[in-house]
MARGUMI-130641 format. One record per residue (C-alpha): x, y negated, z negated. Coordinates in nm, 2 decimals. Example, Ala and Ser with C-alpha at 12.3 -4.5 7.8 and 13.67 -1.06 7.14 Angstrom:
# MARGUMI-130641
{px->1.23&py->0.45&pz->-0.78}
{px->1.37&py->0.11&pz->-0.71}
END
This chain:
# MARGUMI-130641
{px->0.56&py->7.20&pz->-3.73}
{px->0.45&py->7.33&pz->-3.39}
{px->0.72&py->7.33&pz->-3.13}
{px->0.79&py->7.41&pz->-2.76}
{px->1.12&py->7.57&pz->-2.67}
{px->1.30&py->7.47&pz->-2.34}
{px->1.56&py->7.70&pz->-2.20}
{px->1.78&py->7.65&pz->-1.89}
{px->2.08&py->7.81&pz->-1.72}
{px->2.24&py->7.62&pz->-1.43}
{px->2.46&py->7.84&pz->-1.21}
{px->2.55&py->8.18&pz->-1.08}
{px->2.82&py->8.19&pz->-1.35}
{px->2.54&py->8.22&pz->-1.61}
{px->2.31&py->8.51&pz->-1.63}
{px->1.97&py->8.61&pz->-1.76}
{px->2.15&py->8.70&pz->-2.08}
{px->2.23&py->8.33&pz->-2.12}
{px->1.86&py->8.27&pz->-2.14}
{px->1.81&py->8.56&pz->-2.39}
{px->2.10&py->8.42&pz->-2.60}
{px->1.96&py->8.07&pz->-2.60}
{px->1.61&py->8.21&pz->-2.68}
{px->1.74&py->8.41&pz->-2.98}
{px->1.93&py->8.12&pz->-3.13}
{px->1.63&py->7.88&pz->-3.08}
{px->1.40&py->8.14&pz->-3.24}
{px->1.63&py->8.18&pz->-3.54}
{px->1.66&py->7.80&pz->-3.58}
{px->1.28&py->7.77&pz->-3.58}
{px->1.24&py->8.05&pz->-3.83}
{px->1.48&py->7.89&pz->-4.07}
{px->1.30&py->7.56&pz->-4.04}
{px->0.96&py->7.71&pz->-4.06}
{px->0.86&py->7.59&pz->-3.71}
{px->0.59&py->7.77&pz->-3.51}
{px->0.68&py->7.82&pz->-3.14}
{px->0.37&py->7.77&pz->-2.94}
{px->0.52&py->7.77&pz->-2.59}
{px->0.85&py->7.85&pz->-2.41}
{px->0.95&py->7.68&pz->-2.08}
{px->1.23&py->7.83&pz->-1.88}
{px->1.42&py->7.70&pz->-1.57}
{px->1.66&py->7.93&pz->-1.40}
{px->1.97&py->7.84&pz->-1.19}
{px->1.91&py->7.46&pz->-1.17}
{px->2.13&py->7.17&pz->-1.26}
{px->2.05&py->6.92&pz->-1.53}
{px->2.27&py->6.67&pz->-1.37}
{px->2.21&py->6.67&pz->-1.00}
{px->1.83&py->6.65&pz->-0.98}
{px->1.62&py->6.68&pz->-1.28}
{px->1.30&py->6.67&pz->-1.07}
{px->1.38&py->7.02&pz->-0.93}
{px->1.33&py->7.17&pz->-1.27}
{px->0.96&py->7.26&pz->-1.24}
{px->0.92&py->7.40&pz->-1.59}
{px->1.10&py->7.09&pz->-1.74}
{px->0.85&py->6.87&pz->-1.55}
{px->0.56&py->7.08&pz->-1.67}
{px->0.69&py->7.05&pz->-2.03}
{px->0.70&py->6.67&pz->-2.00}
{px->0.35&py->6.66&pz->-1.85}
{px->0.21&py->6.90&pz->-2.12}
{px->0.35&py->6.68&pz->-2.40}
{px->0.05&py->6.45&pz->-2.37}
{px->-0.18&py->6.73&pz->-2.47}
{px->-0.06&py->6.71&pz->-2.83}
{px->-0.02&py->7.09&pz->-2.86}
{px->0.33&py->7.06&pz->-3.02}
{px->0.53&py->6.80&pz->-3.21}
{px->0.89&py->6.87&pz->-3.09}
{px->1.09&py->7.04&pz->-2.81}
{px->1.37&py->7.27&pz->-2.93}
{px->1.67&py->7.32&pz->-2.70}
{px->1.98&py->7.54&pz->-2.75}
{px->2.21&py->7.24&pz->-2.69}
{px->2.12&py->6.88&pz->-2.59}
{px->2.30&py->6.93&pz->-2.25}
{px->2.02&py->7.19&pz->-2.18}
{px->1.78&py->6.90&pz->-2.19}
{px->1.98&py->6.66&pz->-1.97}
{px->2.36&py->6.60&pz->-1.91}
{px->2.30&py->6.25&pz->-1.80}
{px->2.22&py->5.99&pz->-2.07}
{px->2.00&py->5.79&pz->-1.82}
{px->1.77&py->6.08&pz->-1.75}
{px->1.79&py->6.18&pz->-2.12}
{px->1.67&py->5.84&pz->-2.22}
{px->1.39&py->5.82&pz->-1.97}
{px->1.25&py->6.16&pz->-2.05}
{px->1.30&py->6.13&pz->-2.43}
{px->1.10&py->5.80&pz->-2.40}
{px->0.82&py->5.98&pz->-2.23}
{px->0.81&py->6.25&pz->-2.50}
{px->0.84&py->5.98&pz->-2.77}
{px->0.53&py->5.81&pz->-2.64}
{px->0.34&py->6.14&pz->-2.69}
{px->0.48&py->6.17&pz->-3.04}
{px->0.73&py->6.45&pz->-2.95}
{px->1.10&py->6.46&pz->-3.06}
{px->1.39&py->6.66&pz->-2.91}
{px->1.57&py->6.89&pz->-3.15}
{px->1.90&py->7.09&pz->-3.09}
{px->1.92&py->7.44&pz->-3.24}
{px->2.30&py->7.43&pz->-3.25}
{px->2.40&py->7.07&pz->-3.30}
{px->2.35&py->6.85&pz->-3.61}
{px->2.39&py->6.53&pz->-3.41}
{px->2.35&py->6.18&pz->-3.53}
{px->2.41&py->5.98&pz->-3.22}
{px->2.67&py->5.71&pz->-3.24}
{px->2.55&py->5.35&pz->-3.26}
{px->2.66&py->5.28&pz->-2.90}
{px->2.46&py->5.57&pz->-2.77}
{px->2.15&py->5.47&pz->-2.97}
{px->2.18&py->5.11&pz->-2.84}
{px->2.22&py->5.22&pz->-2.48}
{px->1.92&py->5.46&pz->-2.50}
{px->1.71&py->5.19&pz->-2.65}
{px->1.81&py->4.94&pz->-2.38}
{px->1.74&py->5.20&pz->-2.10}
{px->1.40&py->5.30&pz->-2.25}
{px->1.29&py->4.94&pz->-2.30}
{px->1.40&py->4.82&pz->-1.96}
{px->1.23&py->5.12&pz->-1.79}
{px->0.91&py->5.04&pz->-1.98}
{px->0.94&py->4.67&pz->-1.90}
{px->0.97&py->4.73&pz->-1.53}
{px->0.71&py->5.01&pz->-1.54}
{px->0.95&py->5.25&pz->-1.35}
{px->1.24&py->5.47&pz->-1.41}
{px->1.58&py->5.31&pz->-1.38}
{px->1.72&py->5.61&pz->-1.20}
{px->1.79&py->5.49&pz->-0.85}
{px->1.87&py->5.84&pz->-0.72}
{px->1.51&py->5.95&pz->-0.69}
{px->1.30&py->5.64&pz->-0.62}
{px->1.40&py->5.55&pz->-0.27}
{px->1.34&py->5.89&pz->-0.11}
{px->1.03&py->5.98&pz->-0.32}
{px->0.86&py->5.65&pz->-0.23}
{px->0.93&py->5.70&pz->0.14}
{px->0.78&py->6.05&pz->0.11}
{px->0.48&py->5.91&pz->-0.08}
{px->0.42&py->5.64&pz->0.18}
{px->0.39&py->5.90&pz->0.44}
{px->0.13&py->6.09&pz->0.23}
{px->0.37&py->6.39&pz->0.20}
{px->0.38&py->6.63&pz->-0.09}
{px->0.64&py->6.50&pz->-0.35}
{px->0.69&py->6.82&pz->-0.54}
{px->0.59&py->6.94&pz->-0.88}
{px->0.31&py->7.18&pz->-0.97}
{px->0.08&py->7.24&pz->-0.67}
{px->-0.28&py->7.15&pz->-0.76}
{px->-0.51&py->7.45&pz->-0.75}
{px->-0.71&py->7.45&pz->-0.42}
{px->-0.43&py->7.32&pz->-0.21}
{px->-0.13&py->7.45&pz->-0.02}
{px->0.15&py->7.27&pz->0.17}
{px->0.17&py->7.28&pz->0.55}
{px->0.42&py->7.06&pz->0.73}
{px->0.49&py->6.87&pz->0.41}
{px->0.12&py->6.78&pz->0.37}
{px->-0.14&py->6.90&pz->0.12}
{px->-0.41&py->7.09&pz->0.29}
{px->-0.71&py->7.28&pz->0.15}
{px->-0.64&py->7.64&pz->0.05}
{px->-0.97&py->7.81&pz->0.14}
{px->-0.89&py->8.10&pz->-0.10}
{px->-0.86&py->7.89&pz->-0.41}
{px->-1.06&py->7.57&pz->-0.33}
{px->-1.39&py->7.74&pz->-0.42}
{px->-1.26&py->7.79&pz->-0.77}
{px->-1.21&py->7.41&pz->-0.80}
{px->-1.56&py->7.34&pz->-0.67}
{px->-1.71&py->7.60&pz->-0.91}
{px->-1.53&py->7.45&pz->-1.21}
{px->-1.67&py->7.10&pz->-1.13}
{px->-2.02&py->7.24&pz->-1.08}
{px->-2.02&py->7.45&pz->-1.40}
{px->-1.89&py->7.16&pz->-1.61}
{px->-2.14&py->6.91&pz->-1.45}
{px->-2.42&py->7.16&pz->-1.53}
{px->-2.33&py->7.16&pz->-1.90}
{px->-2.09&py->7.45&pz->-1.93}
{px->-1.80&py->7.39&pz->-2.17}
{px->-1.43&py->7.41&pz->-2.05}
{px->-1.38&py->7.69&pz->-2.31}
{px->-1.66&py->7.90&pz->-2.15}
{px->-1.54&py->7.82&pz->-1.80}
{px->-1.19&py->7.93&pz->-1.89}
{px->-1.32&py->8.26&pz->-2.03}
{px->-1.53&py->8.32&pz->-1.72}
{px->-1.24&py->8.25&pz->-1.48}
{px->-1.00&py->8.46&pz->-1.68}
{px->-1.24&py->8.76&pz->-1.71}
{px->-1.28&py->8.74&pz->-1.33}
{px->-0.91&py->8.77&pz->-1.29}
{px->-0.85&py->8.42&pz->-1.15}
{px->-0.52&py->8.26&pz->-1.23}
{px->-0.36&py->7.91&pz->-1.20}
{px->-0.11&py->7.82&pz->-0.93}
{px->0.16&py->7.91&pz->-1.18}
{px->0.01&py->8.26&pz->-1.21}
{px->-0.10&py->8.21&pz->-1.57}
{px->-0.44&py->8.24&pz->-1.74}
{px->-0.66&py->7.94&pz->-1.75}
{px->-0.68&py->7.73&pz->-2.07}
{px->-0.88&py->7.44&pz->-2.19}
{px->-0.60&py->7.20&pz->-2.10}
{px->-0.55&py->7.34&pz->-1.75}
{px->-0.92&py->7.28&pz->-1.68}
{px->-0.91&py->6.92&pz->-1.80}
{px->-0.61&py->6.86&pz->-1.57}
{px->-0.83&py->6.99&pz->-1.28}
{px->-1.14&py->6.79&pz->-1.37}
{px->-0.95&py->6.46&pz->-1.40}
{px->-0.74&py->6.50&pz->-1.08}
{px->-0.85&py->6.24&pz->-0.82}
{px->-0.68&py->6.44&pz->-0.55}
{px->-0.99&py->6.64&pz->-0.54}
{px->-1.19&py->6.34&pz->-0.40}
{px->-0.91&py->6.26&pz->-0.15}
{px->-0.70&py->6.01&pz->-0.34}
{px->-0.33&py->6.05&pz->-0.30}
{px->-0.13&py->5.89&pz->-0.58}
{px->0.24&py->5.87&pz->-0.65}
{px->0.34&py->5.62&pz->-0.92}
{px->0.21&py->5.29&pz->-0.79}
{px->0.14&py->5.42&pz->-0.44}
{px->-0.23&py->5.50&pz->-0.39}
{px->-0.37&py->5.61&pz->-0.05}
{px->-0.75&py->5.66&pz->-0.02}
{px->-0.82&py->5.96&pz->0.20}
{px->-0.45&py->6.06&pz->0.18}
{px->-0.55&py->6.42&pz->0.08}
{px->-0.84&py->6.63&pz->0.21}
{px->-1.12&py->6.62&pz->-0.05}
{px->-1.25&py->6.94&pz->-0.22}
{px->-1.54&py->6.79&pz->-0.41}
{px->-1.77&py->6.50&pz->-0.33}
{px->-1.74&py->6.17&pz->-0.52}
{px->-2.09&py->6.20&pz->-0.68}
{px->-2.00&py->6.53&pz->-0.85}
{px->-1.66&py->6.40&pz->-0.95}
{px->-1.81&py->6.08&pz->-1.11}
{px->-2.07&py->6.29&pz->-1.30}
{px->-1.79&py->6.51&pz->-1.44}
{px->-1.59&py->6.20&pz->-1.55}
{px->-1.89&py->6.06&pz->-1.73}
{px->-1.94&py->6.39&pz->-1.92}
{px->-1.57&py->6.39&pz->-2.01}
{px->-1.59&py->6.03&pz->-2.15}
{px->-1.90&py->6.12&pz->-2.35}
{px->-1.74&py->6.43&pz->-2.49}
{px->-1.43&py->6.24&pz->-2.59}
{px->-1.65&py->5.99&pz->-2.79}
{px->-1.80&py->6.27&pz->-2.99}
{px->-1.74&py->6.26&pz->-3.37}
{px->-1.40&py->6.38&pz->-3.46}
{px->-1.28&py->6.41&pz->-3.10}
{px->-1.01&py->6.16&pz->-3.14}
{px->-0.85&py->6.14&pz->-3.48}
{px->-0.66&py->5.82&pz->-3.54}
{px->-0.29&py->5.87&pz->-3.48}
{px->-0.06&py->5.70&pz->-3.74}
{px->0.28&py->5.61&pz->-3.62}
{px->0.53&py->5.61&pz->-3.91}
{px->0.79&py->5.36&pz->-3.78}
{px->1.07&py->5.46&pz->-4.02}
{px->1.02&py->5.84&pz->-3.97}
{px->1.36&py->6.02&pz->-3.97}
{px->1.54&py->5.70&pz->-4.10}
{px->1.44&py->5.69&pz->-4.47}
{px->1.64&py->5.85&pz->-4.75}
{px->1.59&py->5.87&pz->-5.13}
{px->1.85&py->5.68&pz->-5.33}
{px->1.78&py->5.89&pz->-5.64}
{px->1.84&py->6.24&pz->-5.50}
{px->1.96&py->6.19&pz->-5.14}
{px->1.67&py->6.38&pz->-4.98}
{px->1.47&py->6.26&pz->-4.68}
{px->1.17&py->6.04&pz->-4.74}
{px->0.88&py->6.17&pz->-4.53}
{px->0.54&py->6.07&pz->-4.41}
{px->0.25&py->6.14&pz->-4.65}
{px->-0.12&py->6.04&pz->-4.68}
{px->-0.41&py->6.07&pz->-4.92}
{px->-0.78&py->6.01&pz->-4.92}
{px->-0.95&py->5.81&pz->-5.19}
{px->-1.29&py->5.89&pz->-5.34}
{px->-1.45&py->5.64&pz->-5.10}
{px->-1.31&py->5.84&pz->-4.80}
{px->-1.05&py->5.58&pz->-4.71}
{px->-0.71&py->5.72&pz->-4.59}
{px->-0.40&py->5.57&pz->-4.75}
{px->-0.06&py->5.62&pz->-4.58}
{px->0.26&py->5.66&pz->-4.78}
{px->0.62&py->5.76&pz->-4.76}
{px->0.73&py->6.01&pz->-5.03}
{px->1.06&py->6.17&pz->-5.12}
{px->1.06&py->6.53&pz->-4.99}
{px->1.18&py->6.67&pz->-5.33}
{px->0.91&py->6.48&pz->-5.51}
{px->0.64&py->6.59&pz->-5.27}
{px->0.73&py->6.96&pz->-5.26}
{px->0.91&py->7.04&pz->-5.58}
{px->0.85&py->6.74&pz->-5.81}
{px->1.23&py->6.76&pz->-5.84}
{px->1.27&py->6.38&pz->-5.80}
{px->1.11&py->6.08&pz->-5.98}
{px->1.11&py->5.85&pz->-5.68}
{px->0.76&py->5.71&pz->-5.65}
{px->0.58&py->5.72&pz->-5.32}
{px->0.58&py->5.39&pz->-5.12}
{px->0.30&py->5.23&pz->-4.92}
{px->0.37&py->5.28&pz->-4.56}
{px->0.29&py->4.92&pz->-4.44}
{px->0.48&py->4.77&pz->-4.73}
{px->0.82&py->4.94&pz->-4.68}
{px->0.79&py->4.91&pz->-4.30}
{px->0.72&py->4.54&pz->-4.31}
{px->1.01&py->4.48&pz->-4.56}
{px->1.26&py->4.66&pz->-4.34}
{px->1.12&py->4.50&pz->-4.02}
{px->1.14&py->4.14&pz->-4.14}
{px->1.48&py->4.19&pz->-4.28}
{px->1.60&py->4.34&pz->-3.95}
{px->1.44&py->4.08&pz->-3.73}
{px->1.66&py->3.81&pz->-3.89}
{px->1.97&py->3.99&pz->-3.74}
{px->1.86&py->3.93&pz->-3.38}
{px->2.08&py->3.62&pz->-3.33}
{px->2.27&py->3.54&pz->-3.01}
{px->2.59&py->3.67&pz->-3.16}
{px->2.43&py->4.01&pz->-3.25}
{px->2.27&py->4.04&pz->-2.91}
{px->2.62&py->3.98&pz->-2.75}
{px->2.76&py->4.25&pz->-2.97}
{px->2.48&py->4.49&pz->-2.89}
{px->2.54&py->4.43&pz->-2.52}
{px->2.91&py->4.50&pz->-2.56}
{px->2.83&py->4.83&pz->-2.74}
{px->2.59&py->4.93&pz->-2.46}
{px->2.85&py->4.85&pz->-2.19}
{px->3.11&py->5.05&pz->-2.39}
{px->2.88&py->5.35&pz->-2.39}
{px->2.81&py->5.32&pz->-2.02}
{px->3.18&py->5.32&pz->-1.94}
{px->3.23&py->5.62&pz->-2.17}
{px->2.95&py->5.81&pz->-2.00}
{px->3.08&py->5.73&pz->-1.65}
{px->3.43&py->5.84&pz->-1.76}
{px->3.32&py->6.17&pz->-1.92}
{px->3.01&py->6.27&pz->-1.73}
{px->3.05&py->6.16&pz->-1.37}
{px->3.30&py->6.21&pz->-1.08}
{px->3.34&py->5.84&pz->-1.03}
{px->3.68&py->5.81&pz->-1.21}
{px->3.82&py->6.10&pz->-1.01}
{px->3.70&py->5.96&pz->-0.68}
{px->3.84&py->5.62&pz->-0.76}
{px->4.17&py->5.79&pz->-0.84}
{px->4.16&py->5.96&pz->-0.50}
{px->4.10&py->5.63&pz->-0.33}
{px->4.40&py->5.48&pz->-0.52}
{px->4.62&py->5.77&pz->-0.41}
{px->4.51&py->5.72&pz->-0.05}
{px->4.59&py->5.35&pz->-0.07}
{px->4.94&py->5.43&pz->-0.20}
{px->4.99&py->5.67&pz->0.09}
{px->4.87&py->5.42&pz->0.34}
{px->5.09&py->5.15&pz->0.19}
{px->5.40&py->5.38&pz->0.21}
{px->5.33&py->5.45&pz->0.58}
{px->5.28&py->5.08&pz->0.65}
{px->5.62&py->5.01&pz->0.49}
{px->5.78&py->5.28&pz->0.71}
{px->5.63&py->5.11&pz->1.02}
{px->5.76&py->4.77&pz->0.90}
{px->6.11&py->4.92&pz->0.87}
{px->6.09&py->5.02&pz->1.23}
{px->6.02&py->5.38&pz->1.19}
{px->5.76&py->5.44&pz->1.46}
{px->5.63&py->5.78&pz->1.57}
{px->5.31&py->5.93&pz->1.71}
{px->5.29&py->6.16&pz->1.41}
{px->5.31&py->5.87&pz->1.17}
{px->5.03&py->5.68&pz->1.35}
{px->4.81&py->5.99&pz->1.36}
{px->4.86&py->6.03&pz->0.98}
{px->4.78&py->5.67&pz->0.92}
{px->4.45&py->5.71&pz->1.12}
{px->4.37&py->6.02&pz->0.92}
{px->4.42&py->5.84&pz->0.60}
{px->4.20&py->5.55&pz->0.70}
{px->3.92&py->5.79&pz->0.80}
{px->3.97&py->5.98&pz->0.47}
{px->3.95&py->5.66&pz->0.28}
{px->3.62&py->5.57&pz->0.45}
{px->3.48&py->5.91&pz->0.37}
{px->3.59&py->5.89&pz->0.01}
{px->3.43&py->5.55&pz->-0.03}
{px->3.10&py->5.71&pz->0.09}
{px->3.15&py->5.98&pz->-0.18}
{px->3.20&py->5.70&pz->-0.44}
{px->2.88&py->5.53&pz->-0.33}
{px->2.69&py->5.85&pz->-0.36}
{px->2.83&py->5.91&pz->-0.71}
{px->2.73&py->5.56&pz->-0.82}
{px->2.38&py->5.62&pz->-0.69}
{px->2.36&py->5.91&pz->-0.93}
{px->2.38&py->5.67&pz->-1.23}
{px->2.25&py->5.34&pz->-1.34}
{px->2.53&py->5.09&pz->-1.39}
{px->2.40&py->4.79&pz->-1.59}
{px->2.57&py->4.46&pz->-1.61}
{px->2.62&py->4.29&pz->-1.94}
{px->2.41&py->3.99&pz->-1.84}
{px->2.12&py->4.22&pz->-1.76}
{px->2.14&py->4.38&pz->-2.11}
{px->2.16&py->4.04&pz->-2.28}
{px->1.86&py->3.91&pz->-2.08}
{px->1.65&py->4.21&pz->-2.19}
{px->1.76&py->4.21&pz->-2.55}
{px->1.68&py->3.84&pz->-2.57}
{px->1.32&py->3.92&pz->-2.50}
{px->1.30&py->4.08&pz->-2.84}
{px->1.32&py->3.73&pz->-2.99}
{px->0.98&py->3.64&pz->-2.83}
{px->0.80&py->3.96&pz->-2.94}
{px->0.47&py->3.96&pz->-3.13}
{px->0.56&py->4.05&pz->-3.49}
{px->0.21&py->4.19&pz->-3.55}
{px->0.24&py->4.43&pz->-3.26}
{px->0.34&py->4.77&pz->-3.40}
{px->0.50&py->4.88&pz->-3.07}
{px->0.72&py->4.57&pz->-3.09}
{px->0.81&py->4.65&pz->-3.45}
{px->0.90&py->5.01&pz->-3.35}
{px->1.13&py->4.89&pz->-3.07}
{px->1.32&py->4.66&pz->-3.31}
{px->1.36&py->4.93&pz->-3.57}
{px->1.46&py->5.19&pz->-3.32}
{px->1.72&py->4.96&pz->-3.16}
{px->1.88&py->4.83&pz->-3.48}
{px->1.82&py->5.05&pz->-3.78}
{px->2.03&py->5.36&pz->-3.83}
{px->1.92&py->5.46&pz->-4.18}
{px->1.74&py->5.31&pz->-4.48}
{px->1.80&py->5.43&pz->-4.84}
{px->1.55&py->5.32&pz->-5.11}
{px->1.57&py->5.32&pz->-5.49}
{px->1.29&py->5.23&pz->-5.73}
{px->1.36&py->4.93&pz->-5.96}
{px->1.15&py->4.72&pz->-6.20}
{px->1.06&py->4.46&pz->-5.94}
{px->0.96&py->4.72&pz->-5.67}
{px->1.25&py->4.89&pz->-5.50}
{px->1.60&py->4.82&pz->-5.37}
{px->1.67&py->4.88&pz->-5.00}
{px->2.01&py->4.95&pz->-4.83}
{px->1.99&py->4.94&pz->-4.45}
{px->2.26&py->5.06&pz->-4.22}
{px->2.23&py->4.89&pz->-3.88}
{px->2.35&py->5.00&pz->-3.54}
{px->2.61&py->4.72&pz->-3.52}
{px->2.98&py->4.73&pz->-3.59}
{px->3.02&py->4.39&pz->-3.77}
{px->2.86&py->4.36&pz->-4.12}
{px->2.64&py->4.67&pz->-4.06}
{px->2.52&py->4.74&pz->-4.41}
{px->2.28&py->4.51&pz->-4.60}
{px->2.12&py->4.56&pz->-4.94}
{px->1.79&py->4.38&pz->-5.03}
{px->1.53&py->4.39&pz->-5.31}
{px->1.18&py->4.43&pz->-5.19}
{px->1.08&py->4.12&pz->-5.39}
{px->1.33&py->3.91&pz->-5.19}
{px->1.17&py->4.00&pz->-4.85}
{px->0.85&py->3.80&pz->-4.79}
{px->0.63&py->3.89&pz->-4.50}
{px->0.78&py->3.60&pz->-4.31}
{px->1.10&py->3.41&pz->-4.39}
{px->1.46&py->3.49&pz->-4.46}
{px->1.55&py->3.79&pz->-4.68}
{px->1.80&py->3.73&pz->-4.95}
{px->2.10&py->3.94&pz->-4.87}
{px->2.27&py->4.09&pz->-5.18}
END
């Protein structure tokens, strides 16, 4: 498996040696697992909790994930990825859409059911509303975008920032024009990359040009003057570097190139990947495929021991067959009572996260202590103890209370606090999903299924599913008892 490594240290208390130590541990982990490290991203002296958008290498990693150059991100510990479950859920969801998982080099973590439920809710709601749930970024960034100001991130080649605006950098803009002209005239991005690198040109990050970096340039609408941030689009919001006729010619060539034979191999999403285990030997059951004499590709799940060492007699299973069986069995659990339980579990995790990972409880305690002090002073006044010092102190406490409430509001803006009704409303939407839609099936399985153990038997196979619910969480079925539609017979 090809992987990227992400490293971060967050404060002056940590040193460059912290990075070297993380890097060594991650490298040893990858060597043990047989993973190939294809890229390393490093952020220095930035906080994972306060503002994840300031981590430029992290943002570059998220953006690069759509290039399919690696299958996983390895971190020293999961708190190097994000200390906040909300940010973690959002960015894991972005990576997951690109087929990338997050692995910890030092933690063998199986998230608790509450955490899995909450992350599924956050990911799903973020996708449903087509925006990140994190309130702490959206307001300020949208205001910045509406003014056409630079919102941060990697600066596009050919531009520089002056008074918060993107303006043309006359030193590097000719490189952009040259790239468009060469590609439009028939030059390949590989040859353009070699030509630029041999001439000593570099990207805005100071690295050599690659095929992927040129595609990022050639598809960027900023170069024809279009400013875009999320849903905000401003025509003429950026000074154009190339004309629209040249840009459109390049886009047509890119589309034609992508339609070339073999350019886009079909991606198969194995919905139960990481959740399937062999009942015969206890090993993982992994994705597999084979090609028939007619050239047709068949997709399977196979026991890892059977596949690699022939040390298990568990037969491979057709991908669609086992996925459909588990999905239809699982779908029957989505009753109003289960949805209520899932919402309670998500709320429980939210409260735990707030307690353990935010300053909110501490600030609320400060407010409680201030209230007690004010109450004591008021009692003294009521008893007839009047003095200028007492009234000055009372005024100070009232001002301190107001300031502390502001701190509390700021702390609450750093997290998303969902109400139970919101979660129930969203989970209820699962009941209306299209059962033939693979993305819907994946959401249901990710939300509810913790693990699936399978045994061969004369009628097909026996399945034991452990669900992410507390009540009655383990069900056993026979495959013959689970029709494509209908109620499975619980054993």
